[in-house]
Structures are given as C-alpha cells and as structure tokens.
N, C-alpha and C positions, 0 to 999 in steps of 0.2 A: 211335386214341389221340392222334394229333397234333391232331385237331379238339378233343378234350377238353382237351388241354393249352392250346390257344389260348383256348378258351372260359373256362377258369379264369383265364387271364391278364387277362381284361378286367374282373375283379371290381372292383379299385380304380380302374382307369383309365377304366372305363365308368360311373362313378358319376354318370352324367349325369342328370351332373349331375346378431312383428310387434310403452299408454304413448306415444302419438304426442305430439309437441310442435308444436302448431299455431301456428307462429310466422309468421302472415300479415304480409306487408309492407304490407297495405292494410286494416288493422284498422278504419279509420274508416268503411269501406263495409260495410253490412250487406246480406245477401241478402234480396231481397224475396219470393222464391218465385215471382215472375212472370217470364215470358219477354219480352224486348224483341223488336222486329221482326227483328233479325238472328238472334237465337236461335231464333225461330219458323221462320225460313227454314232454319236448320241442322237443326232437328228434323224438318221436313217432308221434307227431302232424305234424312235418315237413315231415315225411316220407309218411303220408297218406293224410294230409290236414284235416282229421277229417270229421265231419258231416256238416260242413259249419258254425257252431256257431262261430268259430274263423277264423281270417285271419292271420295265424301265421308267415308268411314271406312275403316280398314284392311281391313275385310271387305266393303267396298262399301256395305252398308246394315246396319240393325240385325239382319237375318236372317243376316248374315255368310256368305252363300253364295259370295261372290267370283265372282259371275256378272254379266256386263255384257250389256245388251240390244243393244249395238252390232253392226252387221253390215258396216260399211264394209270392215273387214279380215275376210276370210272364207276358207273352205277352198278357194276358187278362186284367190285372189290373194295369200295369205299368204307365198308364196315370194318376193314382190317386196319384202318388208320390208328396209329398210336403216336405218342409224343417222341420225337427225335431228340429234342433238347428244349430247354426253357431257361429264362433268365429273369430274376426279379428286378424291377425298376425302382427308382428312388422315391417317387412321390405318389401318395395315394390320392390322386385327383383323376380327372377324366383323361383317358388315353384314347385319342381319336384318330391317330395316324395309320395309314395303310403302309406297310413296309415296302420299300423299293429295293429291288435286287438287280445288280448289274455285275456280270462277270464273277459270280460267286460270292459277292460281298452284299450284305444286307444293311441298308441304311434306314434308320427310323427315328422320328422325333417323338418326344413325349411331353408330359406336363412341364410347365414353366419353360417351354421352348428349348429343351435340351435335346441333343442329337447324339446317337451312338452309331458305330459301325461294327459289324460282326461278320465272322466267317459263317456264311449262311448254312453250310453243311455240318459244321462241328460245334457251333455256338461259342467259339473263341472270340472274346471281345478284342477288337483291333484298336479302337480309340473312342473317346468320349469328348464332347464339347458342351460346356455349360456357359451360356451367354450372361449368366448372373443377372437375370431380370429383377429389378427392385420389387420386393414384395408388395409395396404400396400400389403398384400398377394394377393389382387385382381389382381394386375398387372401380376401375373403368372397364372391366370385363363383364359384360352382361351375363356370360354363360360359361364360367369356369376358366381356369388358366391353361387351356388346352392348346394343342397344335396339331394340324391335320396332315403334315407331311413335308417331305423335302423334294427337290428337283435335282437330278444328277445330270450334269452337262459337261462333257469333255473331262477335264481333270478336276472338276469342282463338284461339291455338294452345296446347294444353295437353299437357304431356308429363311424364314422371317420370325421375328420375336414378338412377344406380347407387347413390348414397349416400342415397337415400330421400326426396329432395325432390320434391314435386309443384309444377310451375311453370306459370303462365299467362303467355303473351306476347301483346303486341299483334300481330295477324296482319299488319298493314301495315308495321310498323317493326321487329318483333323485340324490342322493349323489354319488360323484365319488368314485369308488372302485380301479381302476387302470388306468394309462395312459401310452401309449408307443409312442414315436416318430418314425415314420416309414420311413422317408426319410431325406436326408441331406437338411436342410432348406436354405443353401446357393445356392442351385440350383432351377430352376423354376418348381418344382414339385407342384402339388396340389392333393387333393382327393375330388371328388364330388360323388363318387359311394357309394353304400351300401355294408357293409361287409356281408359275409355268414359264418355261423357256421356249421362245419362239424365234427362229433365226438366231440372231446374236443378242436378243433382248430378254430380260427377265421381267415378267409382269406380276404385279402384286396390288391387291386392294387393301381394305381394312374394315374394321367394325367400329361400333360406337353410336349407332343410330338411336338406341334407347335413351341415351343421355343428351344427345344434341350435337351432331357434327354434320359436315357436308361431305358427301361421298365422292370418291374418285378412284381411278385406277391409273397406275404409272408404269411406264416401260423404262427399264434401266439397262445400260450397256452391261452385257454379261462378263466382260473382261475387266471393267473398271468400277462398276456401280454408278456411273454417271447417268443422270436423267436424259432420256431420249424424247418422250412425249407424255402428256397427261390428259386424261379425259374425265371431266367432271360429270357426275350423274345427277346433280341438283344445281339450281341456278346460283350465280353470284348474287348475294343479298341485295346489291344495288342494280342487278341485271346489267352489269357491265362485263366487258371482256377481260379474261384472265391471261391471255397469251397462251391458251391451251388448245389442244386439238379439238376440243368441244365448242370453241367460241362460235363458229359459224352456225351450227345447228341450234344453239341456244338463242343467238341473235335473230335468226330467221323464223324459228318456229317454237322451240321449247319454252322460252321465257313467257310466251303468251298463255301457256297452260298453267301458270302459277299466278295467283292474285297479286295485286300491287301492294297489298297489306296482308298481315297474318303473321303468326308466330314463327313461320319458317325463316323469316328474315333475321330472327335472333338465334334460332336453333341451328341453322344451316340446312334444314330440310330433310336430312337423313339420306337415304338412298345409298347406303354403303354396300360395297361389293366384297363381302366377307368370305365367300367360298367359290362359287362357280366362275371360272375363267377358262374358256375352251378355245383351242386353235383348230380351225378348219383348213387342213392342208390342201384340200381340193379347190377351195375358193379363195384361199389366202386371206381369210378374215378371222376375226376374234369375236367370240360371243361372251358377253358379260351377263351374269344373273344379278339383277339389282334388288336391293333390299327395301325395307319398309321406310315410311316417312317419319319425320320427327316434327311435332308430336304425331302419334298414330292418328289421333282425331283430326280428320280432314276439315271439320268445321273450325277448329282452332288453328290448325296449320295454315290453311289457305282460304279461310272464310267459307269453306264448303264449295269453292269455285275452282273449276279447271280440273283436268285429268292429272296434273302434276307429273309431266315427263321428268325423269325416266324411272320413277318409282315402280317397283313390282313389275319390271319389264325384262325381256331379253333384248339386249342391244348388240348389234353387229357393227364392228369397226374394221377399217382397213388395217391389216396387220403391220404394215410398214410405218404408216403415218399416224395411226390412231384416229383418223377421221371417221365421222359417222357415216354409215351406209344405210341401215334401216333399224327399226325396232318394232317389237310387238309387246304391247302392255297388257298383261294378263289380268290385272286388277286396277282399272282406272280409278283415280281418286281414292286410293287405298286408305282404309281406316281401321283395319283389324290386325295389323302386323302381318299381312299376307305377303311375305317376301317371295321373290323369284330367284333367290340365291341358291336354291337346291341344285344338285348335280344335273348337268346337261349332257346328253348322249347324242352323238352323231351317227347316222345310219342312212341306208337307202331303202325305200319302200315303194312299191307300185301304187300309184295314185291314179285312179281312173284308167288303169292299164298301162300307165307310163312310169318307168323307173324315175324316181324323184329323190334328190338329196334332201333329207329331212333332219330335224333335230327333235328329240323326245325330251319332255320336261314334265315332272310331277311336283309342282310347288306346294306350298302350304295350303292354298285355297281349296284343294281337294279334287281339282280337275286335271286330267292328263292331256297335255297339249302335243299335237303333232304339227310342226311348223316347217314350211318350205324354207330352207336356209339360203336359197338363192335370192328370194324376194322378201322373206319375212311374212308371207301370207299364211294365215291360219288355215290348216287343212282339216283339223278336227280337235274337239275339246269335249271329253267325256269324263264323268266321275270315276275315280278309282277307289272311293270309299262310299259307304252308305251314310244317309242322314244329312247331307249337305243342305243347309237352310238359308244361307246368305244369298244364294242365287239358284235358279232352277235349271240353268244351262247357259249356252252361248248362242247368240244370233250369228249364224254363219255368214250372213250378208254383210254385217258390220264388224264382226269379230269381237263384239262387246258382250259382257255378261248380262243375263236377264236377271236383274237384281230383285230381291225381296225388299220392298220399301221399308219394312220394319227394321232392316239391318242397319240402316243409317241412323243410329241411335242419337246422334247429335241433332238430327232434324226432328225426330219424333219426341225427344225429351224423355223417352222411356228406356229402361234397361233392355238389352237384347242378349239373349243366350245364343251364341253363334256356334255352329258346327260346320267346319272345325274351328277351334279357338286359335289363340296366338301361337301355340306350340305347333300347330299345323297338322294336317293329315299326313304330311311327310316333312321331316325336318332336314338337317344336313346329312343324315346317314346315307352313304352312297347306295344308289341303285345300280343294277347291271342289266345288260342286254345280251341275249344269246341268239346269234344269227341263224342257228340251226332250228330253234323252236319258234323264233320270231317273237318271243315274249320278253317283257321287261319285268324285273323282279324288284319290287318296291318295299322297303321297310315302312309300312303304313301304321297309323295309330288313330285312336279315337279319344280325343280330349276336348270336351266342350269348354266354353268359357263365356262368362258374362262381361258385357261392356256397359259402363255407366258414365254418362256425361256430367252427372251432378257432382261437381267438384267444389271443395271448400278451399280455404287458403293453404292448408297443408298440402293439397294435391298439386298446387301450381308449381311452376318451374323453380328448381332449386339448384345450388351448385354441386350437390351430391345426390346420388340416387337417380332412379329412372324418371324421365320426364316425358310422359306418353299422352297427356291430354285426356285421360280418363281417371276415374277415382281408383286409387290404390288402397286407401285406408278404410273403405266401407264394404269391402267385398271378400273378406276372409270368412271362413266357415263359422257359423254360429255354434253355440253350445248345445248341439243336438246330435245325439248318437246316430239317428237315422241318416242325417246329412253326412256324417263322417263315413258311415258304411256305404252310402250311395256314392261317395267320392271314389272309393276303391272299385266298386262294381262298374262305374261308368267309364273308368280309365283303362283301356285295353290296347293291345297291339295286334298287328296282323302282317304276315308276309303275303303280298299280293303279286300274283303273276298276271300281268296285264298284257292284252293283245292289242297293239295299236292298229292292226288291220281291221279289227271288228269293233274296236272301241269298248270292249267288254273285258271283265275279269275272267281269265281262263281257269284259274284255281287259286285257292288261298289257304293259309294256315293261321288259325287264331291263337293268340298268346294271352295269358292272364294279366299282363302288364304292358305298359307303353315303353318307348325308348329302347327298342331292340337294335342290334347292330346292323351295319351295312352289309350288302350282299356281293358275292363274286360268283361267276358262272364259268363253266368249261365245256369243251367239246366232248368230254366224257359223260355228257347228259347229267350234269350236276349243278346244283345251286348250293352255296355255302352261306351260312349266317350264324352269328352268335346272338344270344338273347340276353335280355336284362336280368333274367333269372339264373344266369350262369351256365347255360348249355351252349355247346358248339355243335351245330347240326348240318347235315347234308340232306338234300331232297333231290328226287328225280326231276330234272328240269322240265320234262314234258308233262308229267302227271302230278307232281307235288308229293309223291310218296316219300315218307321219311325213311332214310337209309342209314343215318348215323346220328348218335346222340351221346356226346361226351360231356362229362361234368368238369367244368373249368373253375369251380369254386367261387367265382366272382362274376359280377355283371360284365357284359361285353357290349360296347357301343361301336367299336372300330369295325372296319371292313377288312377281310383277309386278302392276301395275294398268294399266287402260286408260281413256282419256278422249278427248274430242273438242273441238277448238278451231278456229273458223273453218271448220267443215265437214271438218276433217282428224282422223282417228282416230290416236292415239298409244298406245304401250305403254312403260311405264317400269319399271325394276328396278335393283337394285344388284348389283355384283359384289364379291367379297371373301370368301375362305374363312375360316371360324372357327367358334366354338362348341365344345360339349363334345367331340364326336367327334375333330376334328383335334387338340385339346389332348392327348388321352389315348391315342389309338389306337396310336401307335407304328407298327410295320411294317404293321399292319392297315389303315392309310390307303391302302396300295396306290399306284395310279398318281396319286392326288391329291397325294401328297407332292412330286411333281416339278413341280407347277404353281406359278408365282409367285403371290404374294398381292397383287392389284392392286385397291384399293378405288376403285370408280367408281359414278357414277350414269349410266345409259345410257337414252336415249329413242329409240324406233324409230318410223318411219312408212313407208308405202308409197312407194317411190322415194327413200328417204333416201340421201344420198351421202357423208355424213361418214365418215371412216375413223379407226379407232383407230391410235394411233402403234404403231410396231413394238414388240414386247415389250422391256422393258429387257434389256440384255445380261446374260446369266446364265451363271455358271460354277459348277461344283461347288465348294463351299466348301473351302478348304485343309484337308486331312485329314492332319495329321502329329501323331498322338497322342504325348504324352510317354511315356517309359519307364514301365513298370508300377511301382507303389509299393504298400507295405503287405503284410501277411501275408494268407493266405487267410481267417483269422478276421476281420481288419479289413475285407476286401472283402465278406465275407458280411454283416457288420454294416452296412456302407454300403449294400448292396443292400436290406436290410430298411428302413433309414431312407428311402432313395429311394422304395421302394414305398409307404411310409406317408405321406410328405409331398410328394414331388416329381413323381411320375409323372402326377398329375392335371393338371399344366400342361406337363410336358416329355416326356411320352410313355412308354409301356411300354418297359422295357429301355433307357431314355434315348434312344430314337429319335424325333427331332422331326419336325414337319410343315411347318416353314418360316414360321410366323408367331409362335411364341415361340422363344427361343433353343434350338438343338440343342446340348445341353451337351457332347456329344462333340467339338465343334469350338470350344468356348468359349475366348476369349482368356485367361480367368482360370485355365484348367485346369492349366496348368504352374506356376502361382504360388500357393503355399499362402496367402500373406498376402492376395493379391487375391481368392482364393476365399472366404476367411474374411470379407473386407470386404463381399462380397455376401451370403453366407449368414447371417452373424451380426451384422454391423454395419449392414446396411440401406443399403448404398451406392447401390442402385438402387430404393429404395422409391418414389420419384416415378414410376417406370415400372411399378409394380405388384409388384415383388419386395421384399417386406418382410423385416425381420429375423426369423429363426426361432430367436433366442436363447432364447425362452421354452420351447422344446421340444427344442433341440439343444445339446449341449456342443461346445467346440472339437474334442474328440476325435471326436464324431459327424460334424461337418462334414468333417473330414479323411478319415474313413472313407468318406463319400459321394464325395469327390474320388477316392479310390482306386478305388471301384467304377466311377465314370464313366470314368476312365482305362482300366480293364480292359475296359469295354464298348466304348470307342472302338477299342482294339486288336483285340478279338475280332471285332467286326462288320466292320472293315476287312479282316481276314484271311479271314473265312468267308462274309460276305454282301455282296458288292459292290453288289447291288441295294438294299441298305439303307444306302447311303452317305448322307451329309448331304443334305438337300433343297437345291434351288438357292437361290442368294442373289440379291438384287436389285442 
C-alpha cells in the first residue's frame, strides 16, 4: 500500500516535466546555400566524427552514438585518471550540456543558457556569453533553467536560449553574429535543447507541453538566422493549413487522428520536440523525437479518440524541405507523459542476416525500439527495465503496444499506478552505443507514478502551472512515515547495457537513487557515467566491471565527452544537480538531497594532479518552524494549492532538494507580508519566482503559508531524515 501511495504522490511532481519572429540582427546578409571552407570542414567532421581528436557535436557525430575511437585511456589504465583542470560555474542549477571540442577549444553551455569557451588543455577561459534570459521565464520551464549544448559550425557557435532565441556567436571572440526569436514569447514555450546544423541549416525545437503549446521544429539559415521551413507536430486547432512543411501530411492523414473536439484545440495539443533531432547522412533525412500531449489525459485532450499523430513518435523528414517521409508512433494515444524525445542513435545491424540501417531508441515508456530507418518499420521492441505494467509488449504484426486496459485511467475511472511513471524509465540523459560490443548504455531508472482522472475545479486549466488533465492536488504523500520511507526505497537508478541483437539486458549496475548522468563509450572498452550521488565512474564496456570511481562532491546529470590534444586524451563533463526530478521528488530524492549543488566543469587526464577544493562548509539549515497557524480547513486548502502550483519546483510535501529553496526553512515563512511579497507581488521574479496573483488570492497565499508551516513542524517531529537539505 505504501508503494501505491508513493506512486500516486509523484503525479504532479513527476510531471517531468511553438508564429516565430525572425528578428535577425544580420538581415543584410543573405544565405547562399553554399558552404564555405570552414563549414565544409565542420560538415566533414560531423559526418565521420574524425579520429577522436575532436568531439564536434554533442553526440560526437551525426550518428549520435557518443562513441569515441580513442584508446589512449583504456580498461587497463583508466584507474590512473585524475583532474587536469576544473572551473567553477556561476549558477547552482542543473548543468546538462555535453562539452563540444573542436581544434583544442572547448565550448559548453550551462544554466540560464550561458555559453563559455575554454582552452581545452589548459583551462584558460577564452570568452563568455550571457544572453541575459529574463528570470521570469523560469515559470514556463517545466524542468529547470537548463541547456543541453551548442553546435559548432564553420566560424560560429550556435545555441538556443530558454526564452526562445537562436543565437550565432563568433567562435573566436564570442561576439553575437545574429539572433532570431523562434517562438511567441506570450506563450509558455521554452528551449532547453541543443540545435543541430544540417547542410546550411540550423534545426531547433522547443518545450512547453506541460503548460499547453503546439509543437514544431524549424530550420533556419545558418548564415543569417532566416527561417527555411517549419514542421508542426500537432494539428492546427482549426485543422487548417499553416503554410508549413507539415501541411500535406496533416491534411491527408494526421488531422483524422485527432477528434474534432477536445481540449487540444485550446491547449495546442503538445508534441514539443525538446531534445532529440538527428540527421541521417546516409539517407539525407532528419528524425524528430516528439513529446507528450497536452493535456496528458487522452480522454480530455481528444475525447479518448484517435492515435493523435505525431505525439510520442519518431518522425522522419526530408532534410532539405522538411517534408514528411514516415513516422513510427511508440505510444499511440499517449496519456502518461510517455515522450519519445529521448536521444536517438543511428547504427547498422544485421536483421535476418541482412545488414540494415537502423535507429535505436529507449524512450520513457520502458521499451527499447529498433526501427528500420529506411522505411520506419518496427524491427523489435523489448523492455529495458523491469516491472512495466502499462503494456505487456508489442504486437509485431501491427507495431502497436499490447496495453493493460487498466492503464487507461480516464476510461476506468480508477487510479492507476504506472511503471514507469511520467519521469520515465529513461529520460533526457544521453545513452551511448559501442559498435565493438554491440551494446547500448542507458541511464535507466525506476520511478512509479499514480494517475488520477478525478479532477476538481483547481485541477482544471489555468494560466499558470502545469495543465495535464489529471489531479495534481490530491496525490501528494500523506502524513505517513512508512509512505515517506517507501518513496525513497522505490526510487532507484540503473545503468543498463542493452543488446539490441538479442533484445535483452547484457549487464547492469544498480544505483541507490534515480536521475544519474548520461553515458559515453570508447574503443578503449570503456563506458563513463556520472551519478546523482556525486561519483564519476568508468566500467568495462563488455562486462560492466567497475574500473574507476572518483568523488566529484556534487550530483552529475550531464554526459561526458572525450578528445585528444598534443597526444593526450582528456575527458570533460559538468557537475551540478538539477532538472525535473530534483525539483519535484521531495523525499524520493533520497541520498541525493544531502549533496551540495556545486556547478563545475571538470576535465580529466591520465596522471592529472589537480585537486578539487574541500567541499564548502555545510550545516543543516536552521530549522525552527513558526508556531502553527490556520484552521484545518485552511491548511487543507493550502495543501491543495501547493500541490497544484508549488510542488513542481519546491518538492512533494514541501521537501526540497537543495537547489531551489526548501520552503520549510524559508526566511519569509514567519512573516505574512514577506510571504505575500514573494507569492503575489513578485519580489523574486528576477530569480525565477514570478507573481502567482493571476491564480491565487491573498487568502490562498496565506493558506499555503499555513500548510508549509504545518509541513515544517510535522517533518521535524516525525522524519528527521527528511530534514532540510544541506546549505552552501
């Protein structure tokens, strides 16, 4: 029962987690469609990956295998790795980017869409660029103010910002060359993903499906930032044409898969492409990993009717025109936030004895997909985690999941505890593929979740907060010690080495907590991964034997890269915990709650002798809760409002993780006016905490204060291990 209570509690907090204005600052320059010598060199490097001296794209090459041919660091000497150099970063928020290295210069983005360039061997900073994203944009970011990386193309470094700008910088100086606004800023869009450059075009998508937007991907001229084409991944609300590359497929087939009524017509339907965009150099086509619907609830979104193309799908487009070629929908009529935005890897595999161009995909829903990238035909779908209960498998004749009828909670009217939950069996954290072992290395996790269709007025669509069509305010943990402890025990992580040829897990490594970092693999028979508990590890790629374990002092969610300068191989990664899970998990964050959040860029080499400074002095934050206030009815109302609006940033049951304020120890908690100043007056809007006056009254804000005071007193008395996280 405790596990079910915990699972239901993650409904709102595990909600884990596009009219462009092309305002180019370089309008006088027109794209020629031809590549100059520097751009040709970038394209050649991305096509092959080169000899390993460079790490030219966030996924290494266009195939995005995150596999390096380097062997200088290998399974015999990896234990001799030490720190070559490190640099502290500015913002203690999630650091999700993979460093990109070209010609000895390391380029990396970090929180709040900032970008730095460093001498990759010495650690000398060459330049920094701060796009000065307005702090209030954070309220439209479901999953932290993160950024997953840059693209290097010719003489440019190109990246996207949380507030929707696509920016090209001079890679030598960091000076802005052009900037294009990619979405309507009056709507709750964001960008956290990395752009990809294909031919002479920059491709970028966006996020925002939890709040209610319509997904799309746009191609922009790499020289000017001018729009080339756009592909929508959800219908026009009136099912009319938009003058976009997607018009034909929606008019001929896709529109028919959405009901003529339903909340999607108000919400935009979702389907944002917030991460995976991959170019197939062999077939000259692009693959999009498409996200969840809005609202999640298929019954509310589309009256429970239709498959809702292209939600939760891999979509193939013509690289030049953006026209539709094929798609495979992994979760038809998705209703659990089972995105298909997770990283896509391109490879070749023998299928029935025939060499076949395939793509590998391990999305949130827990099944590993092998798809023929020429035709889009499903080759195989097998589980990569245990306990999946929303479906028993896939019908290979139809390519559709064999669903558990109980999973469609909006049909049964009963709560459903799903495995995996909305945070997924695999989230955005990059996976990697080693052609020598034939294995894919997946940062997997076990986080169940409950879904409840019984919504009241508070749950319905609002101008602020998640709008997902399931109850957010009725599913937090109850005042039960066993439930709290079960939440920790049930939330775990695992490194999975999956063999697509057999459809089975070859080996795995269990972790005590979820939300571990992305992986990178090399020809030196190595797999590298950072963990949410602050370790940086290397394993033998063939057997999974642990060969390295370094203490990095802070959680790691990013994926590493590797490169060689002057005959020396280096490995680079970022530390800093953040993202959707730490924001919302509450007590389920387990041991990760006690780690400080130290944002750093770290570079390793064999024999490195640099030492991290001693961790900053940490003490348990002062925990002297004010005396309880309010009636039981007011506290109950405050709990409901907290669940609806607050827990997605401040944790289930108001238990924080240490990188956004733990409200139980907030300095404003004892002062009603100070509390109101933050909640309603926007006193901290520049730091991401906007005013909620559009959805909360002064009485509501005071009720939330009464609830948090009650939470602080209760957890102090009953759960000493749920004390406030350490302070810096």
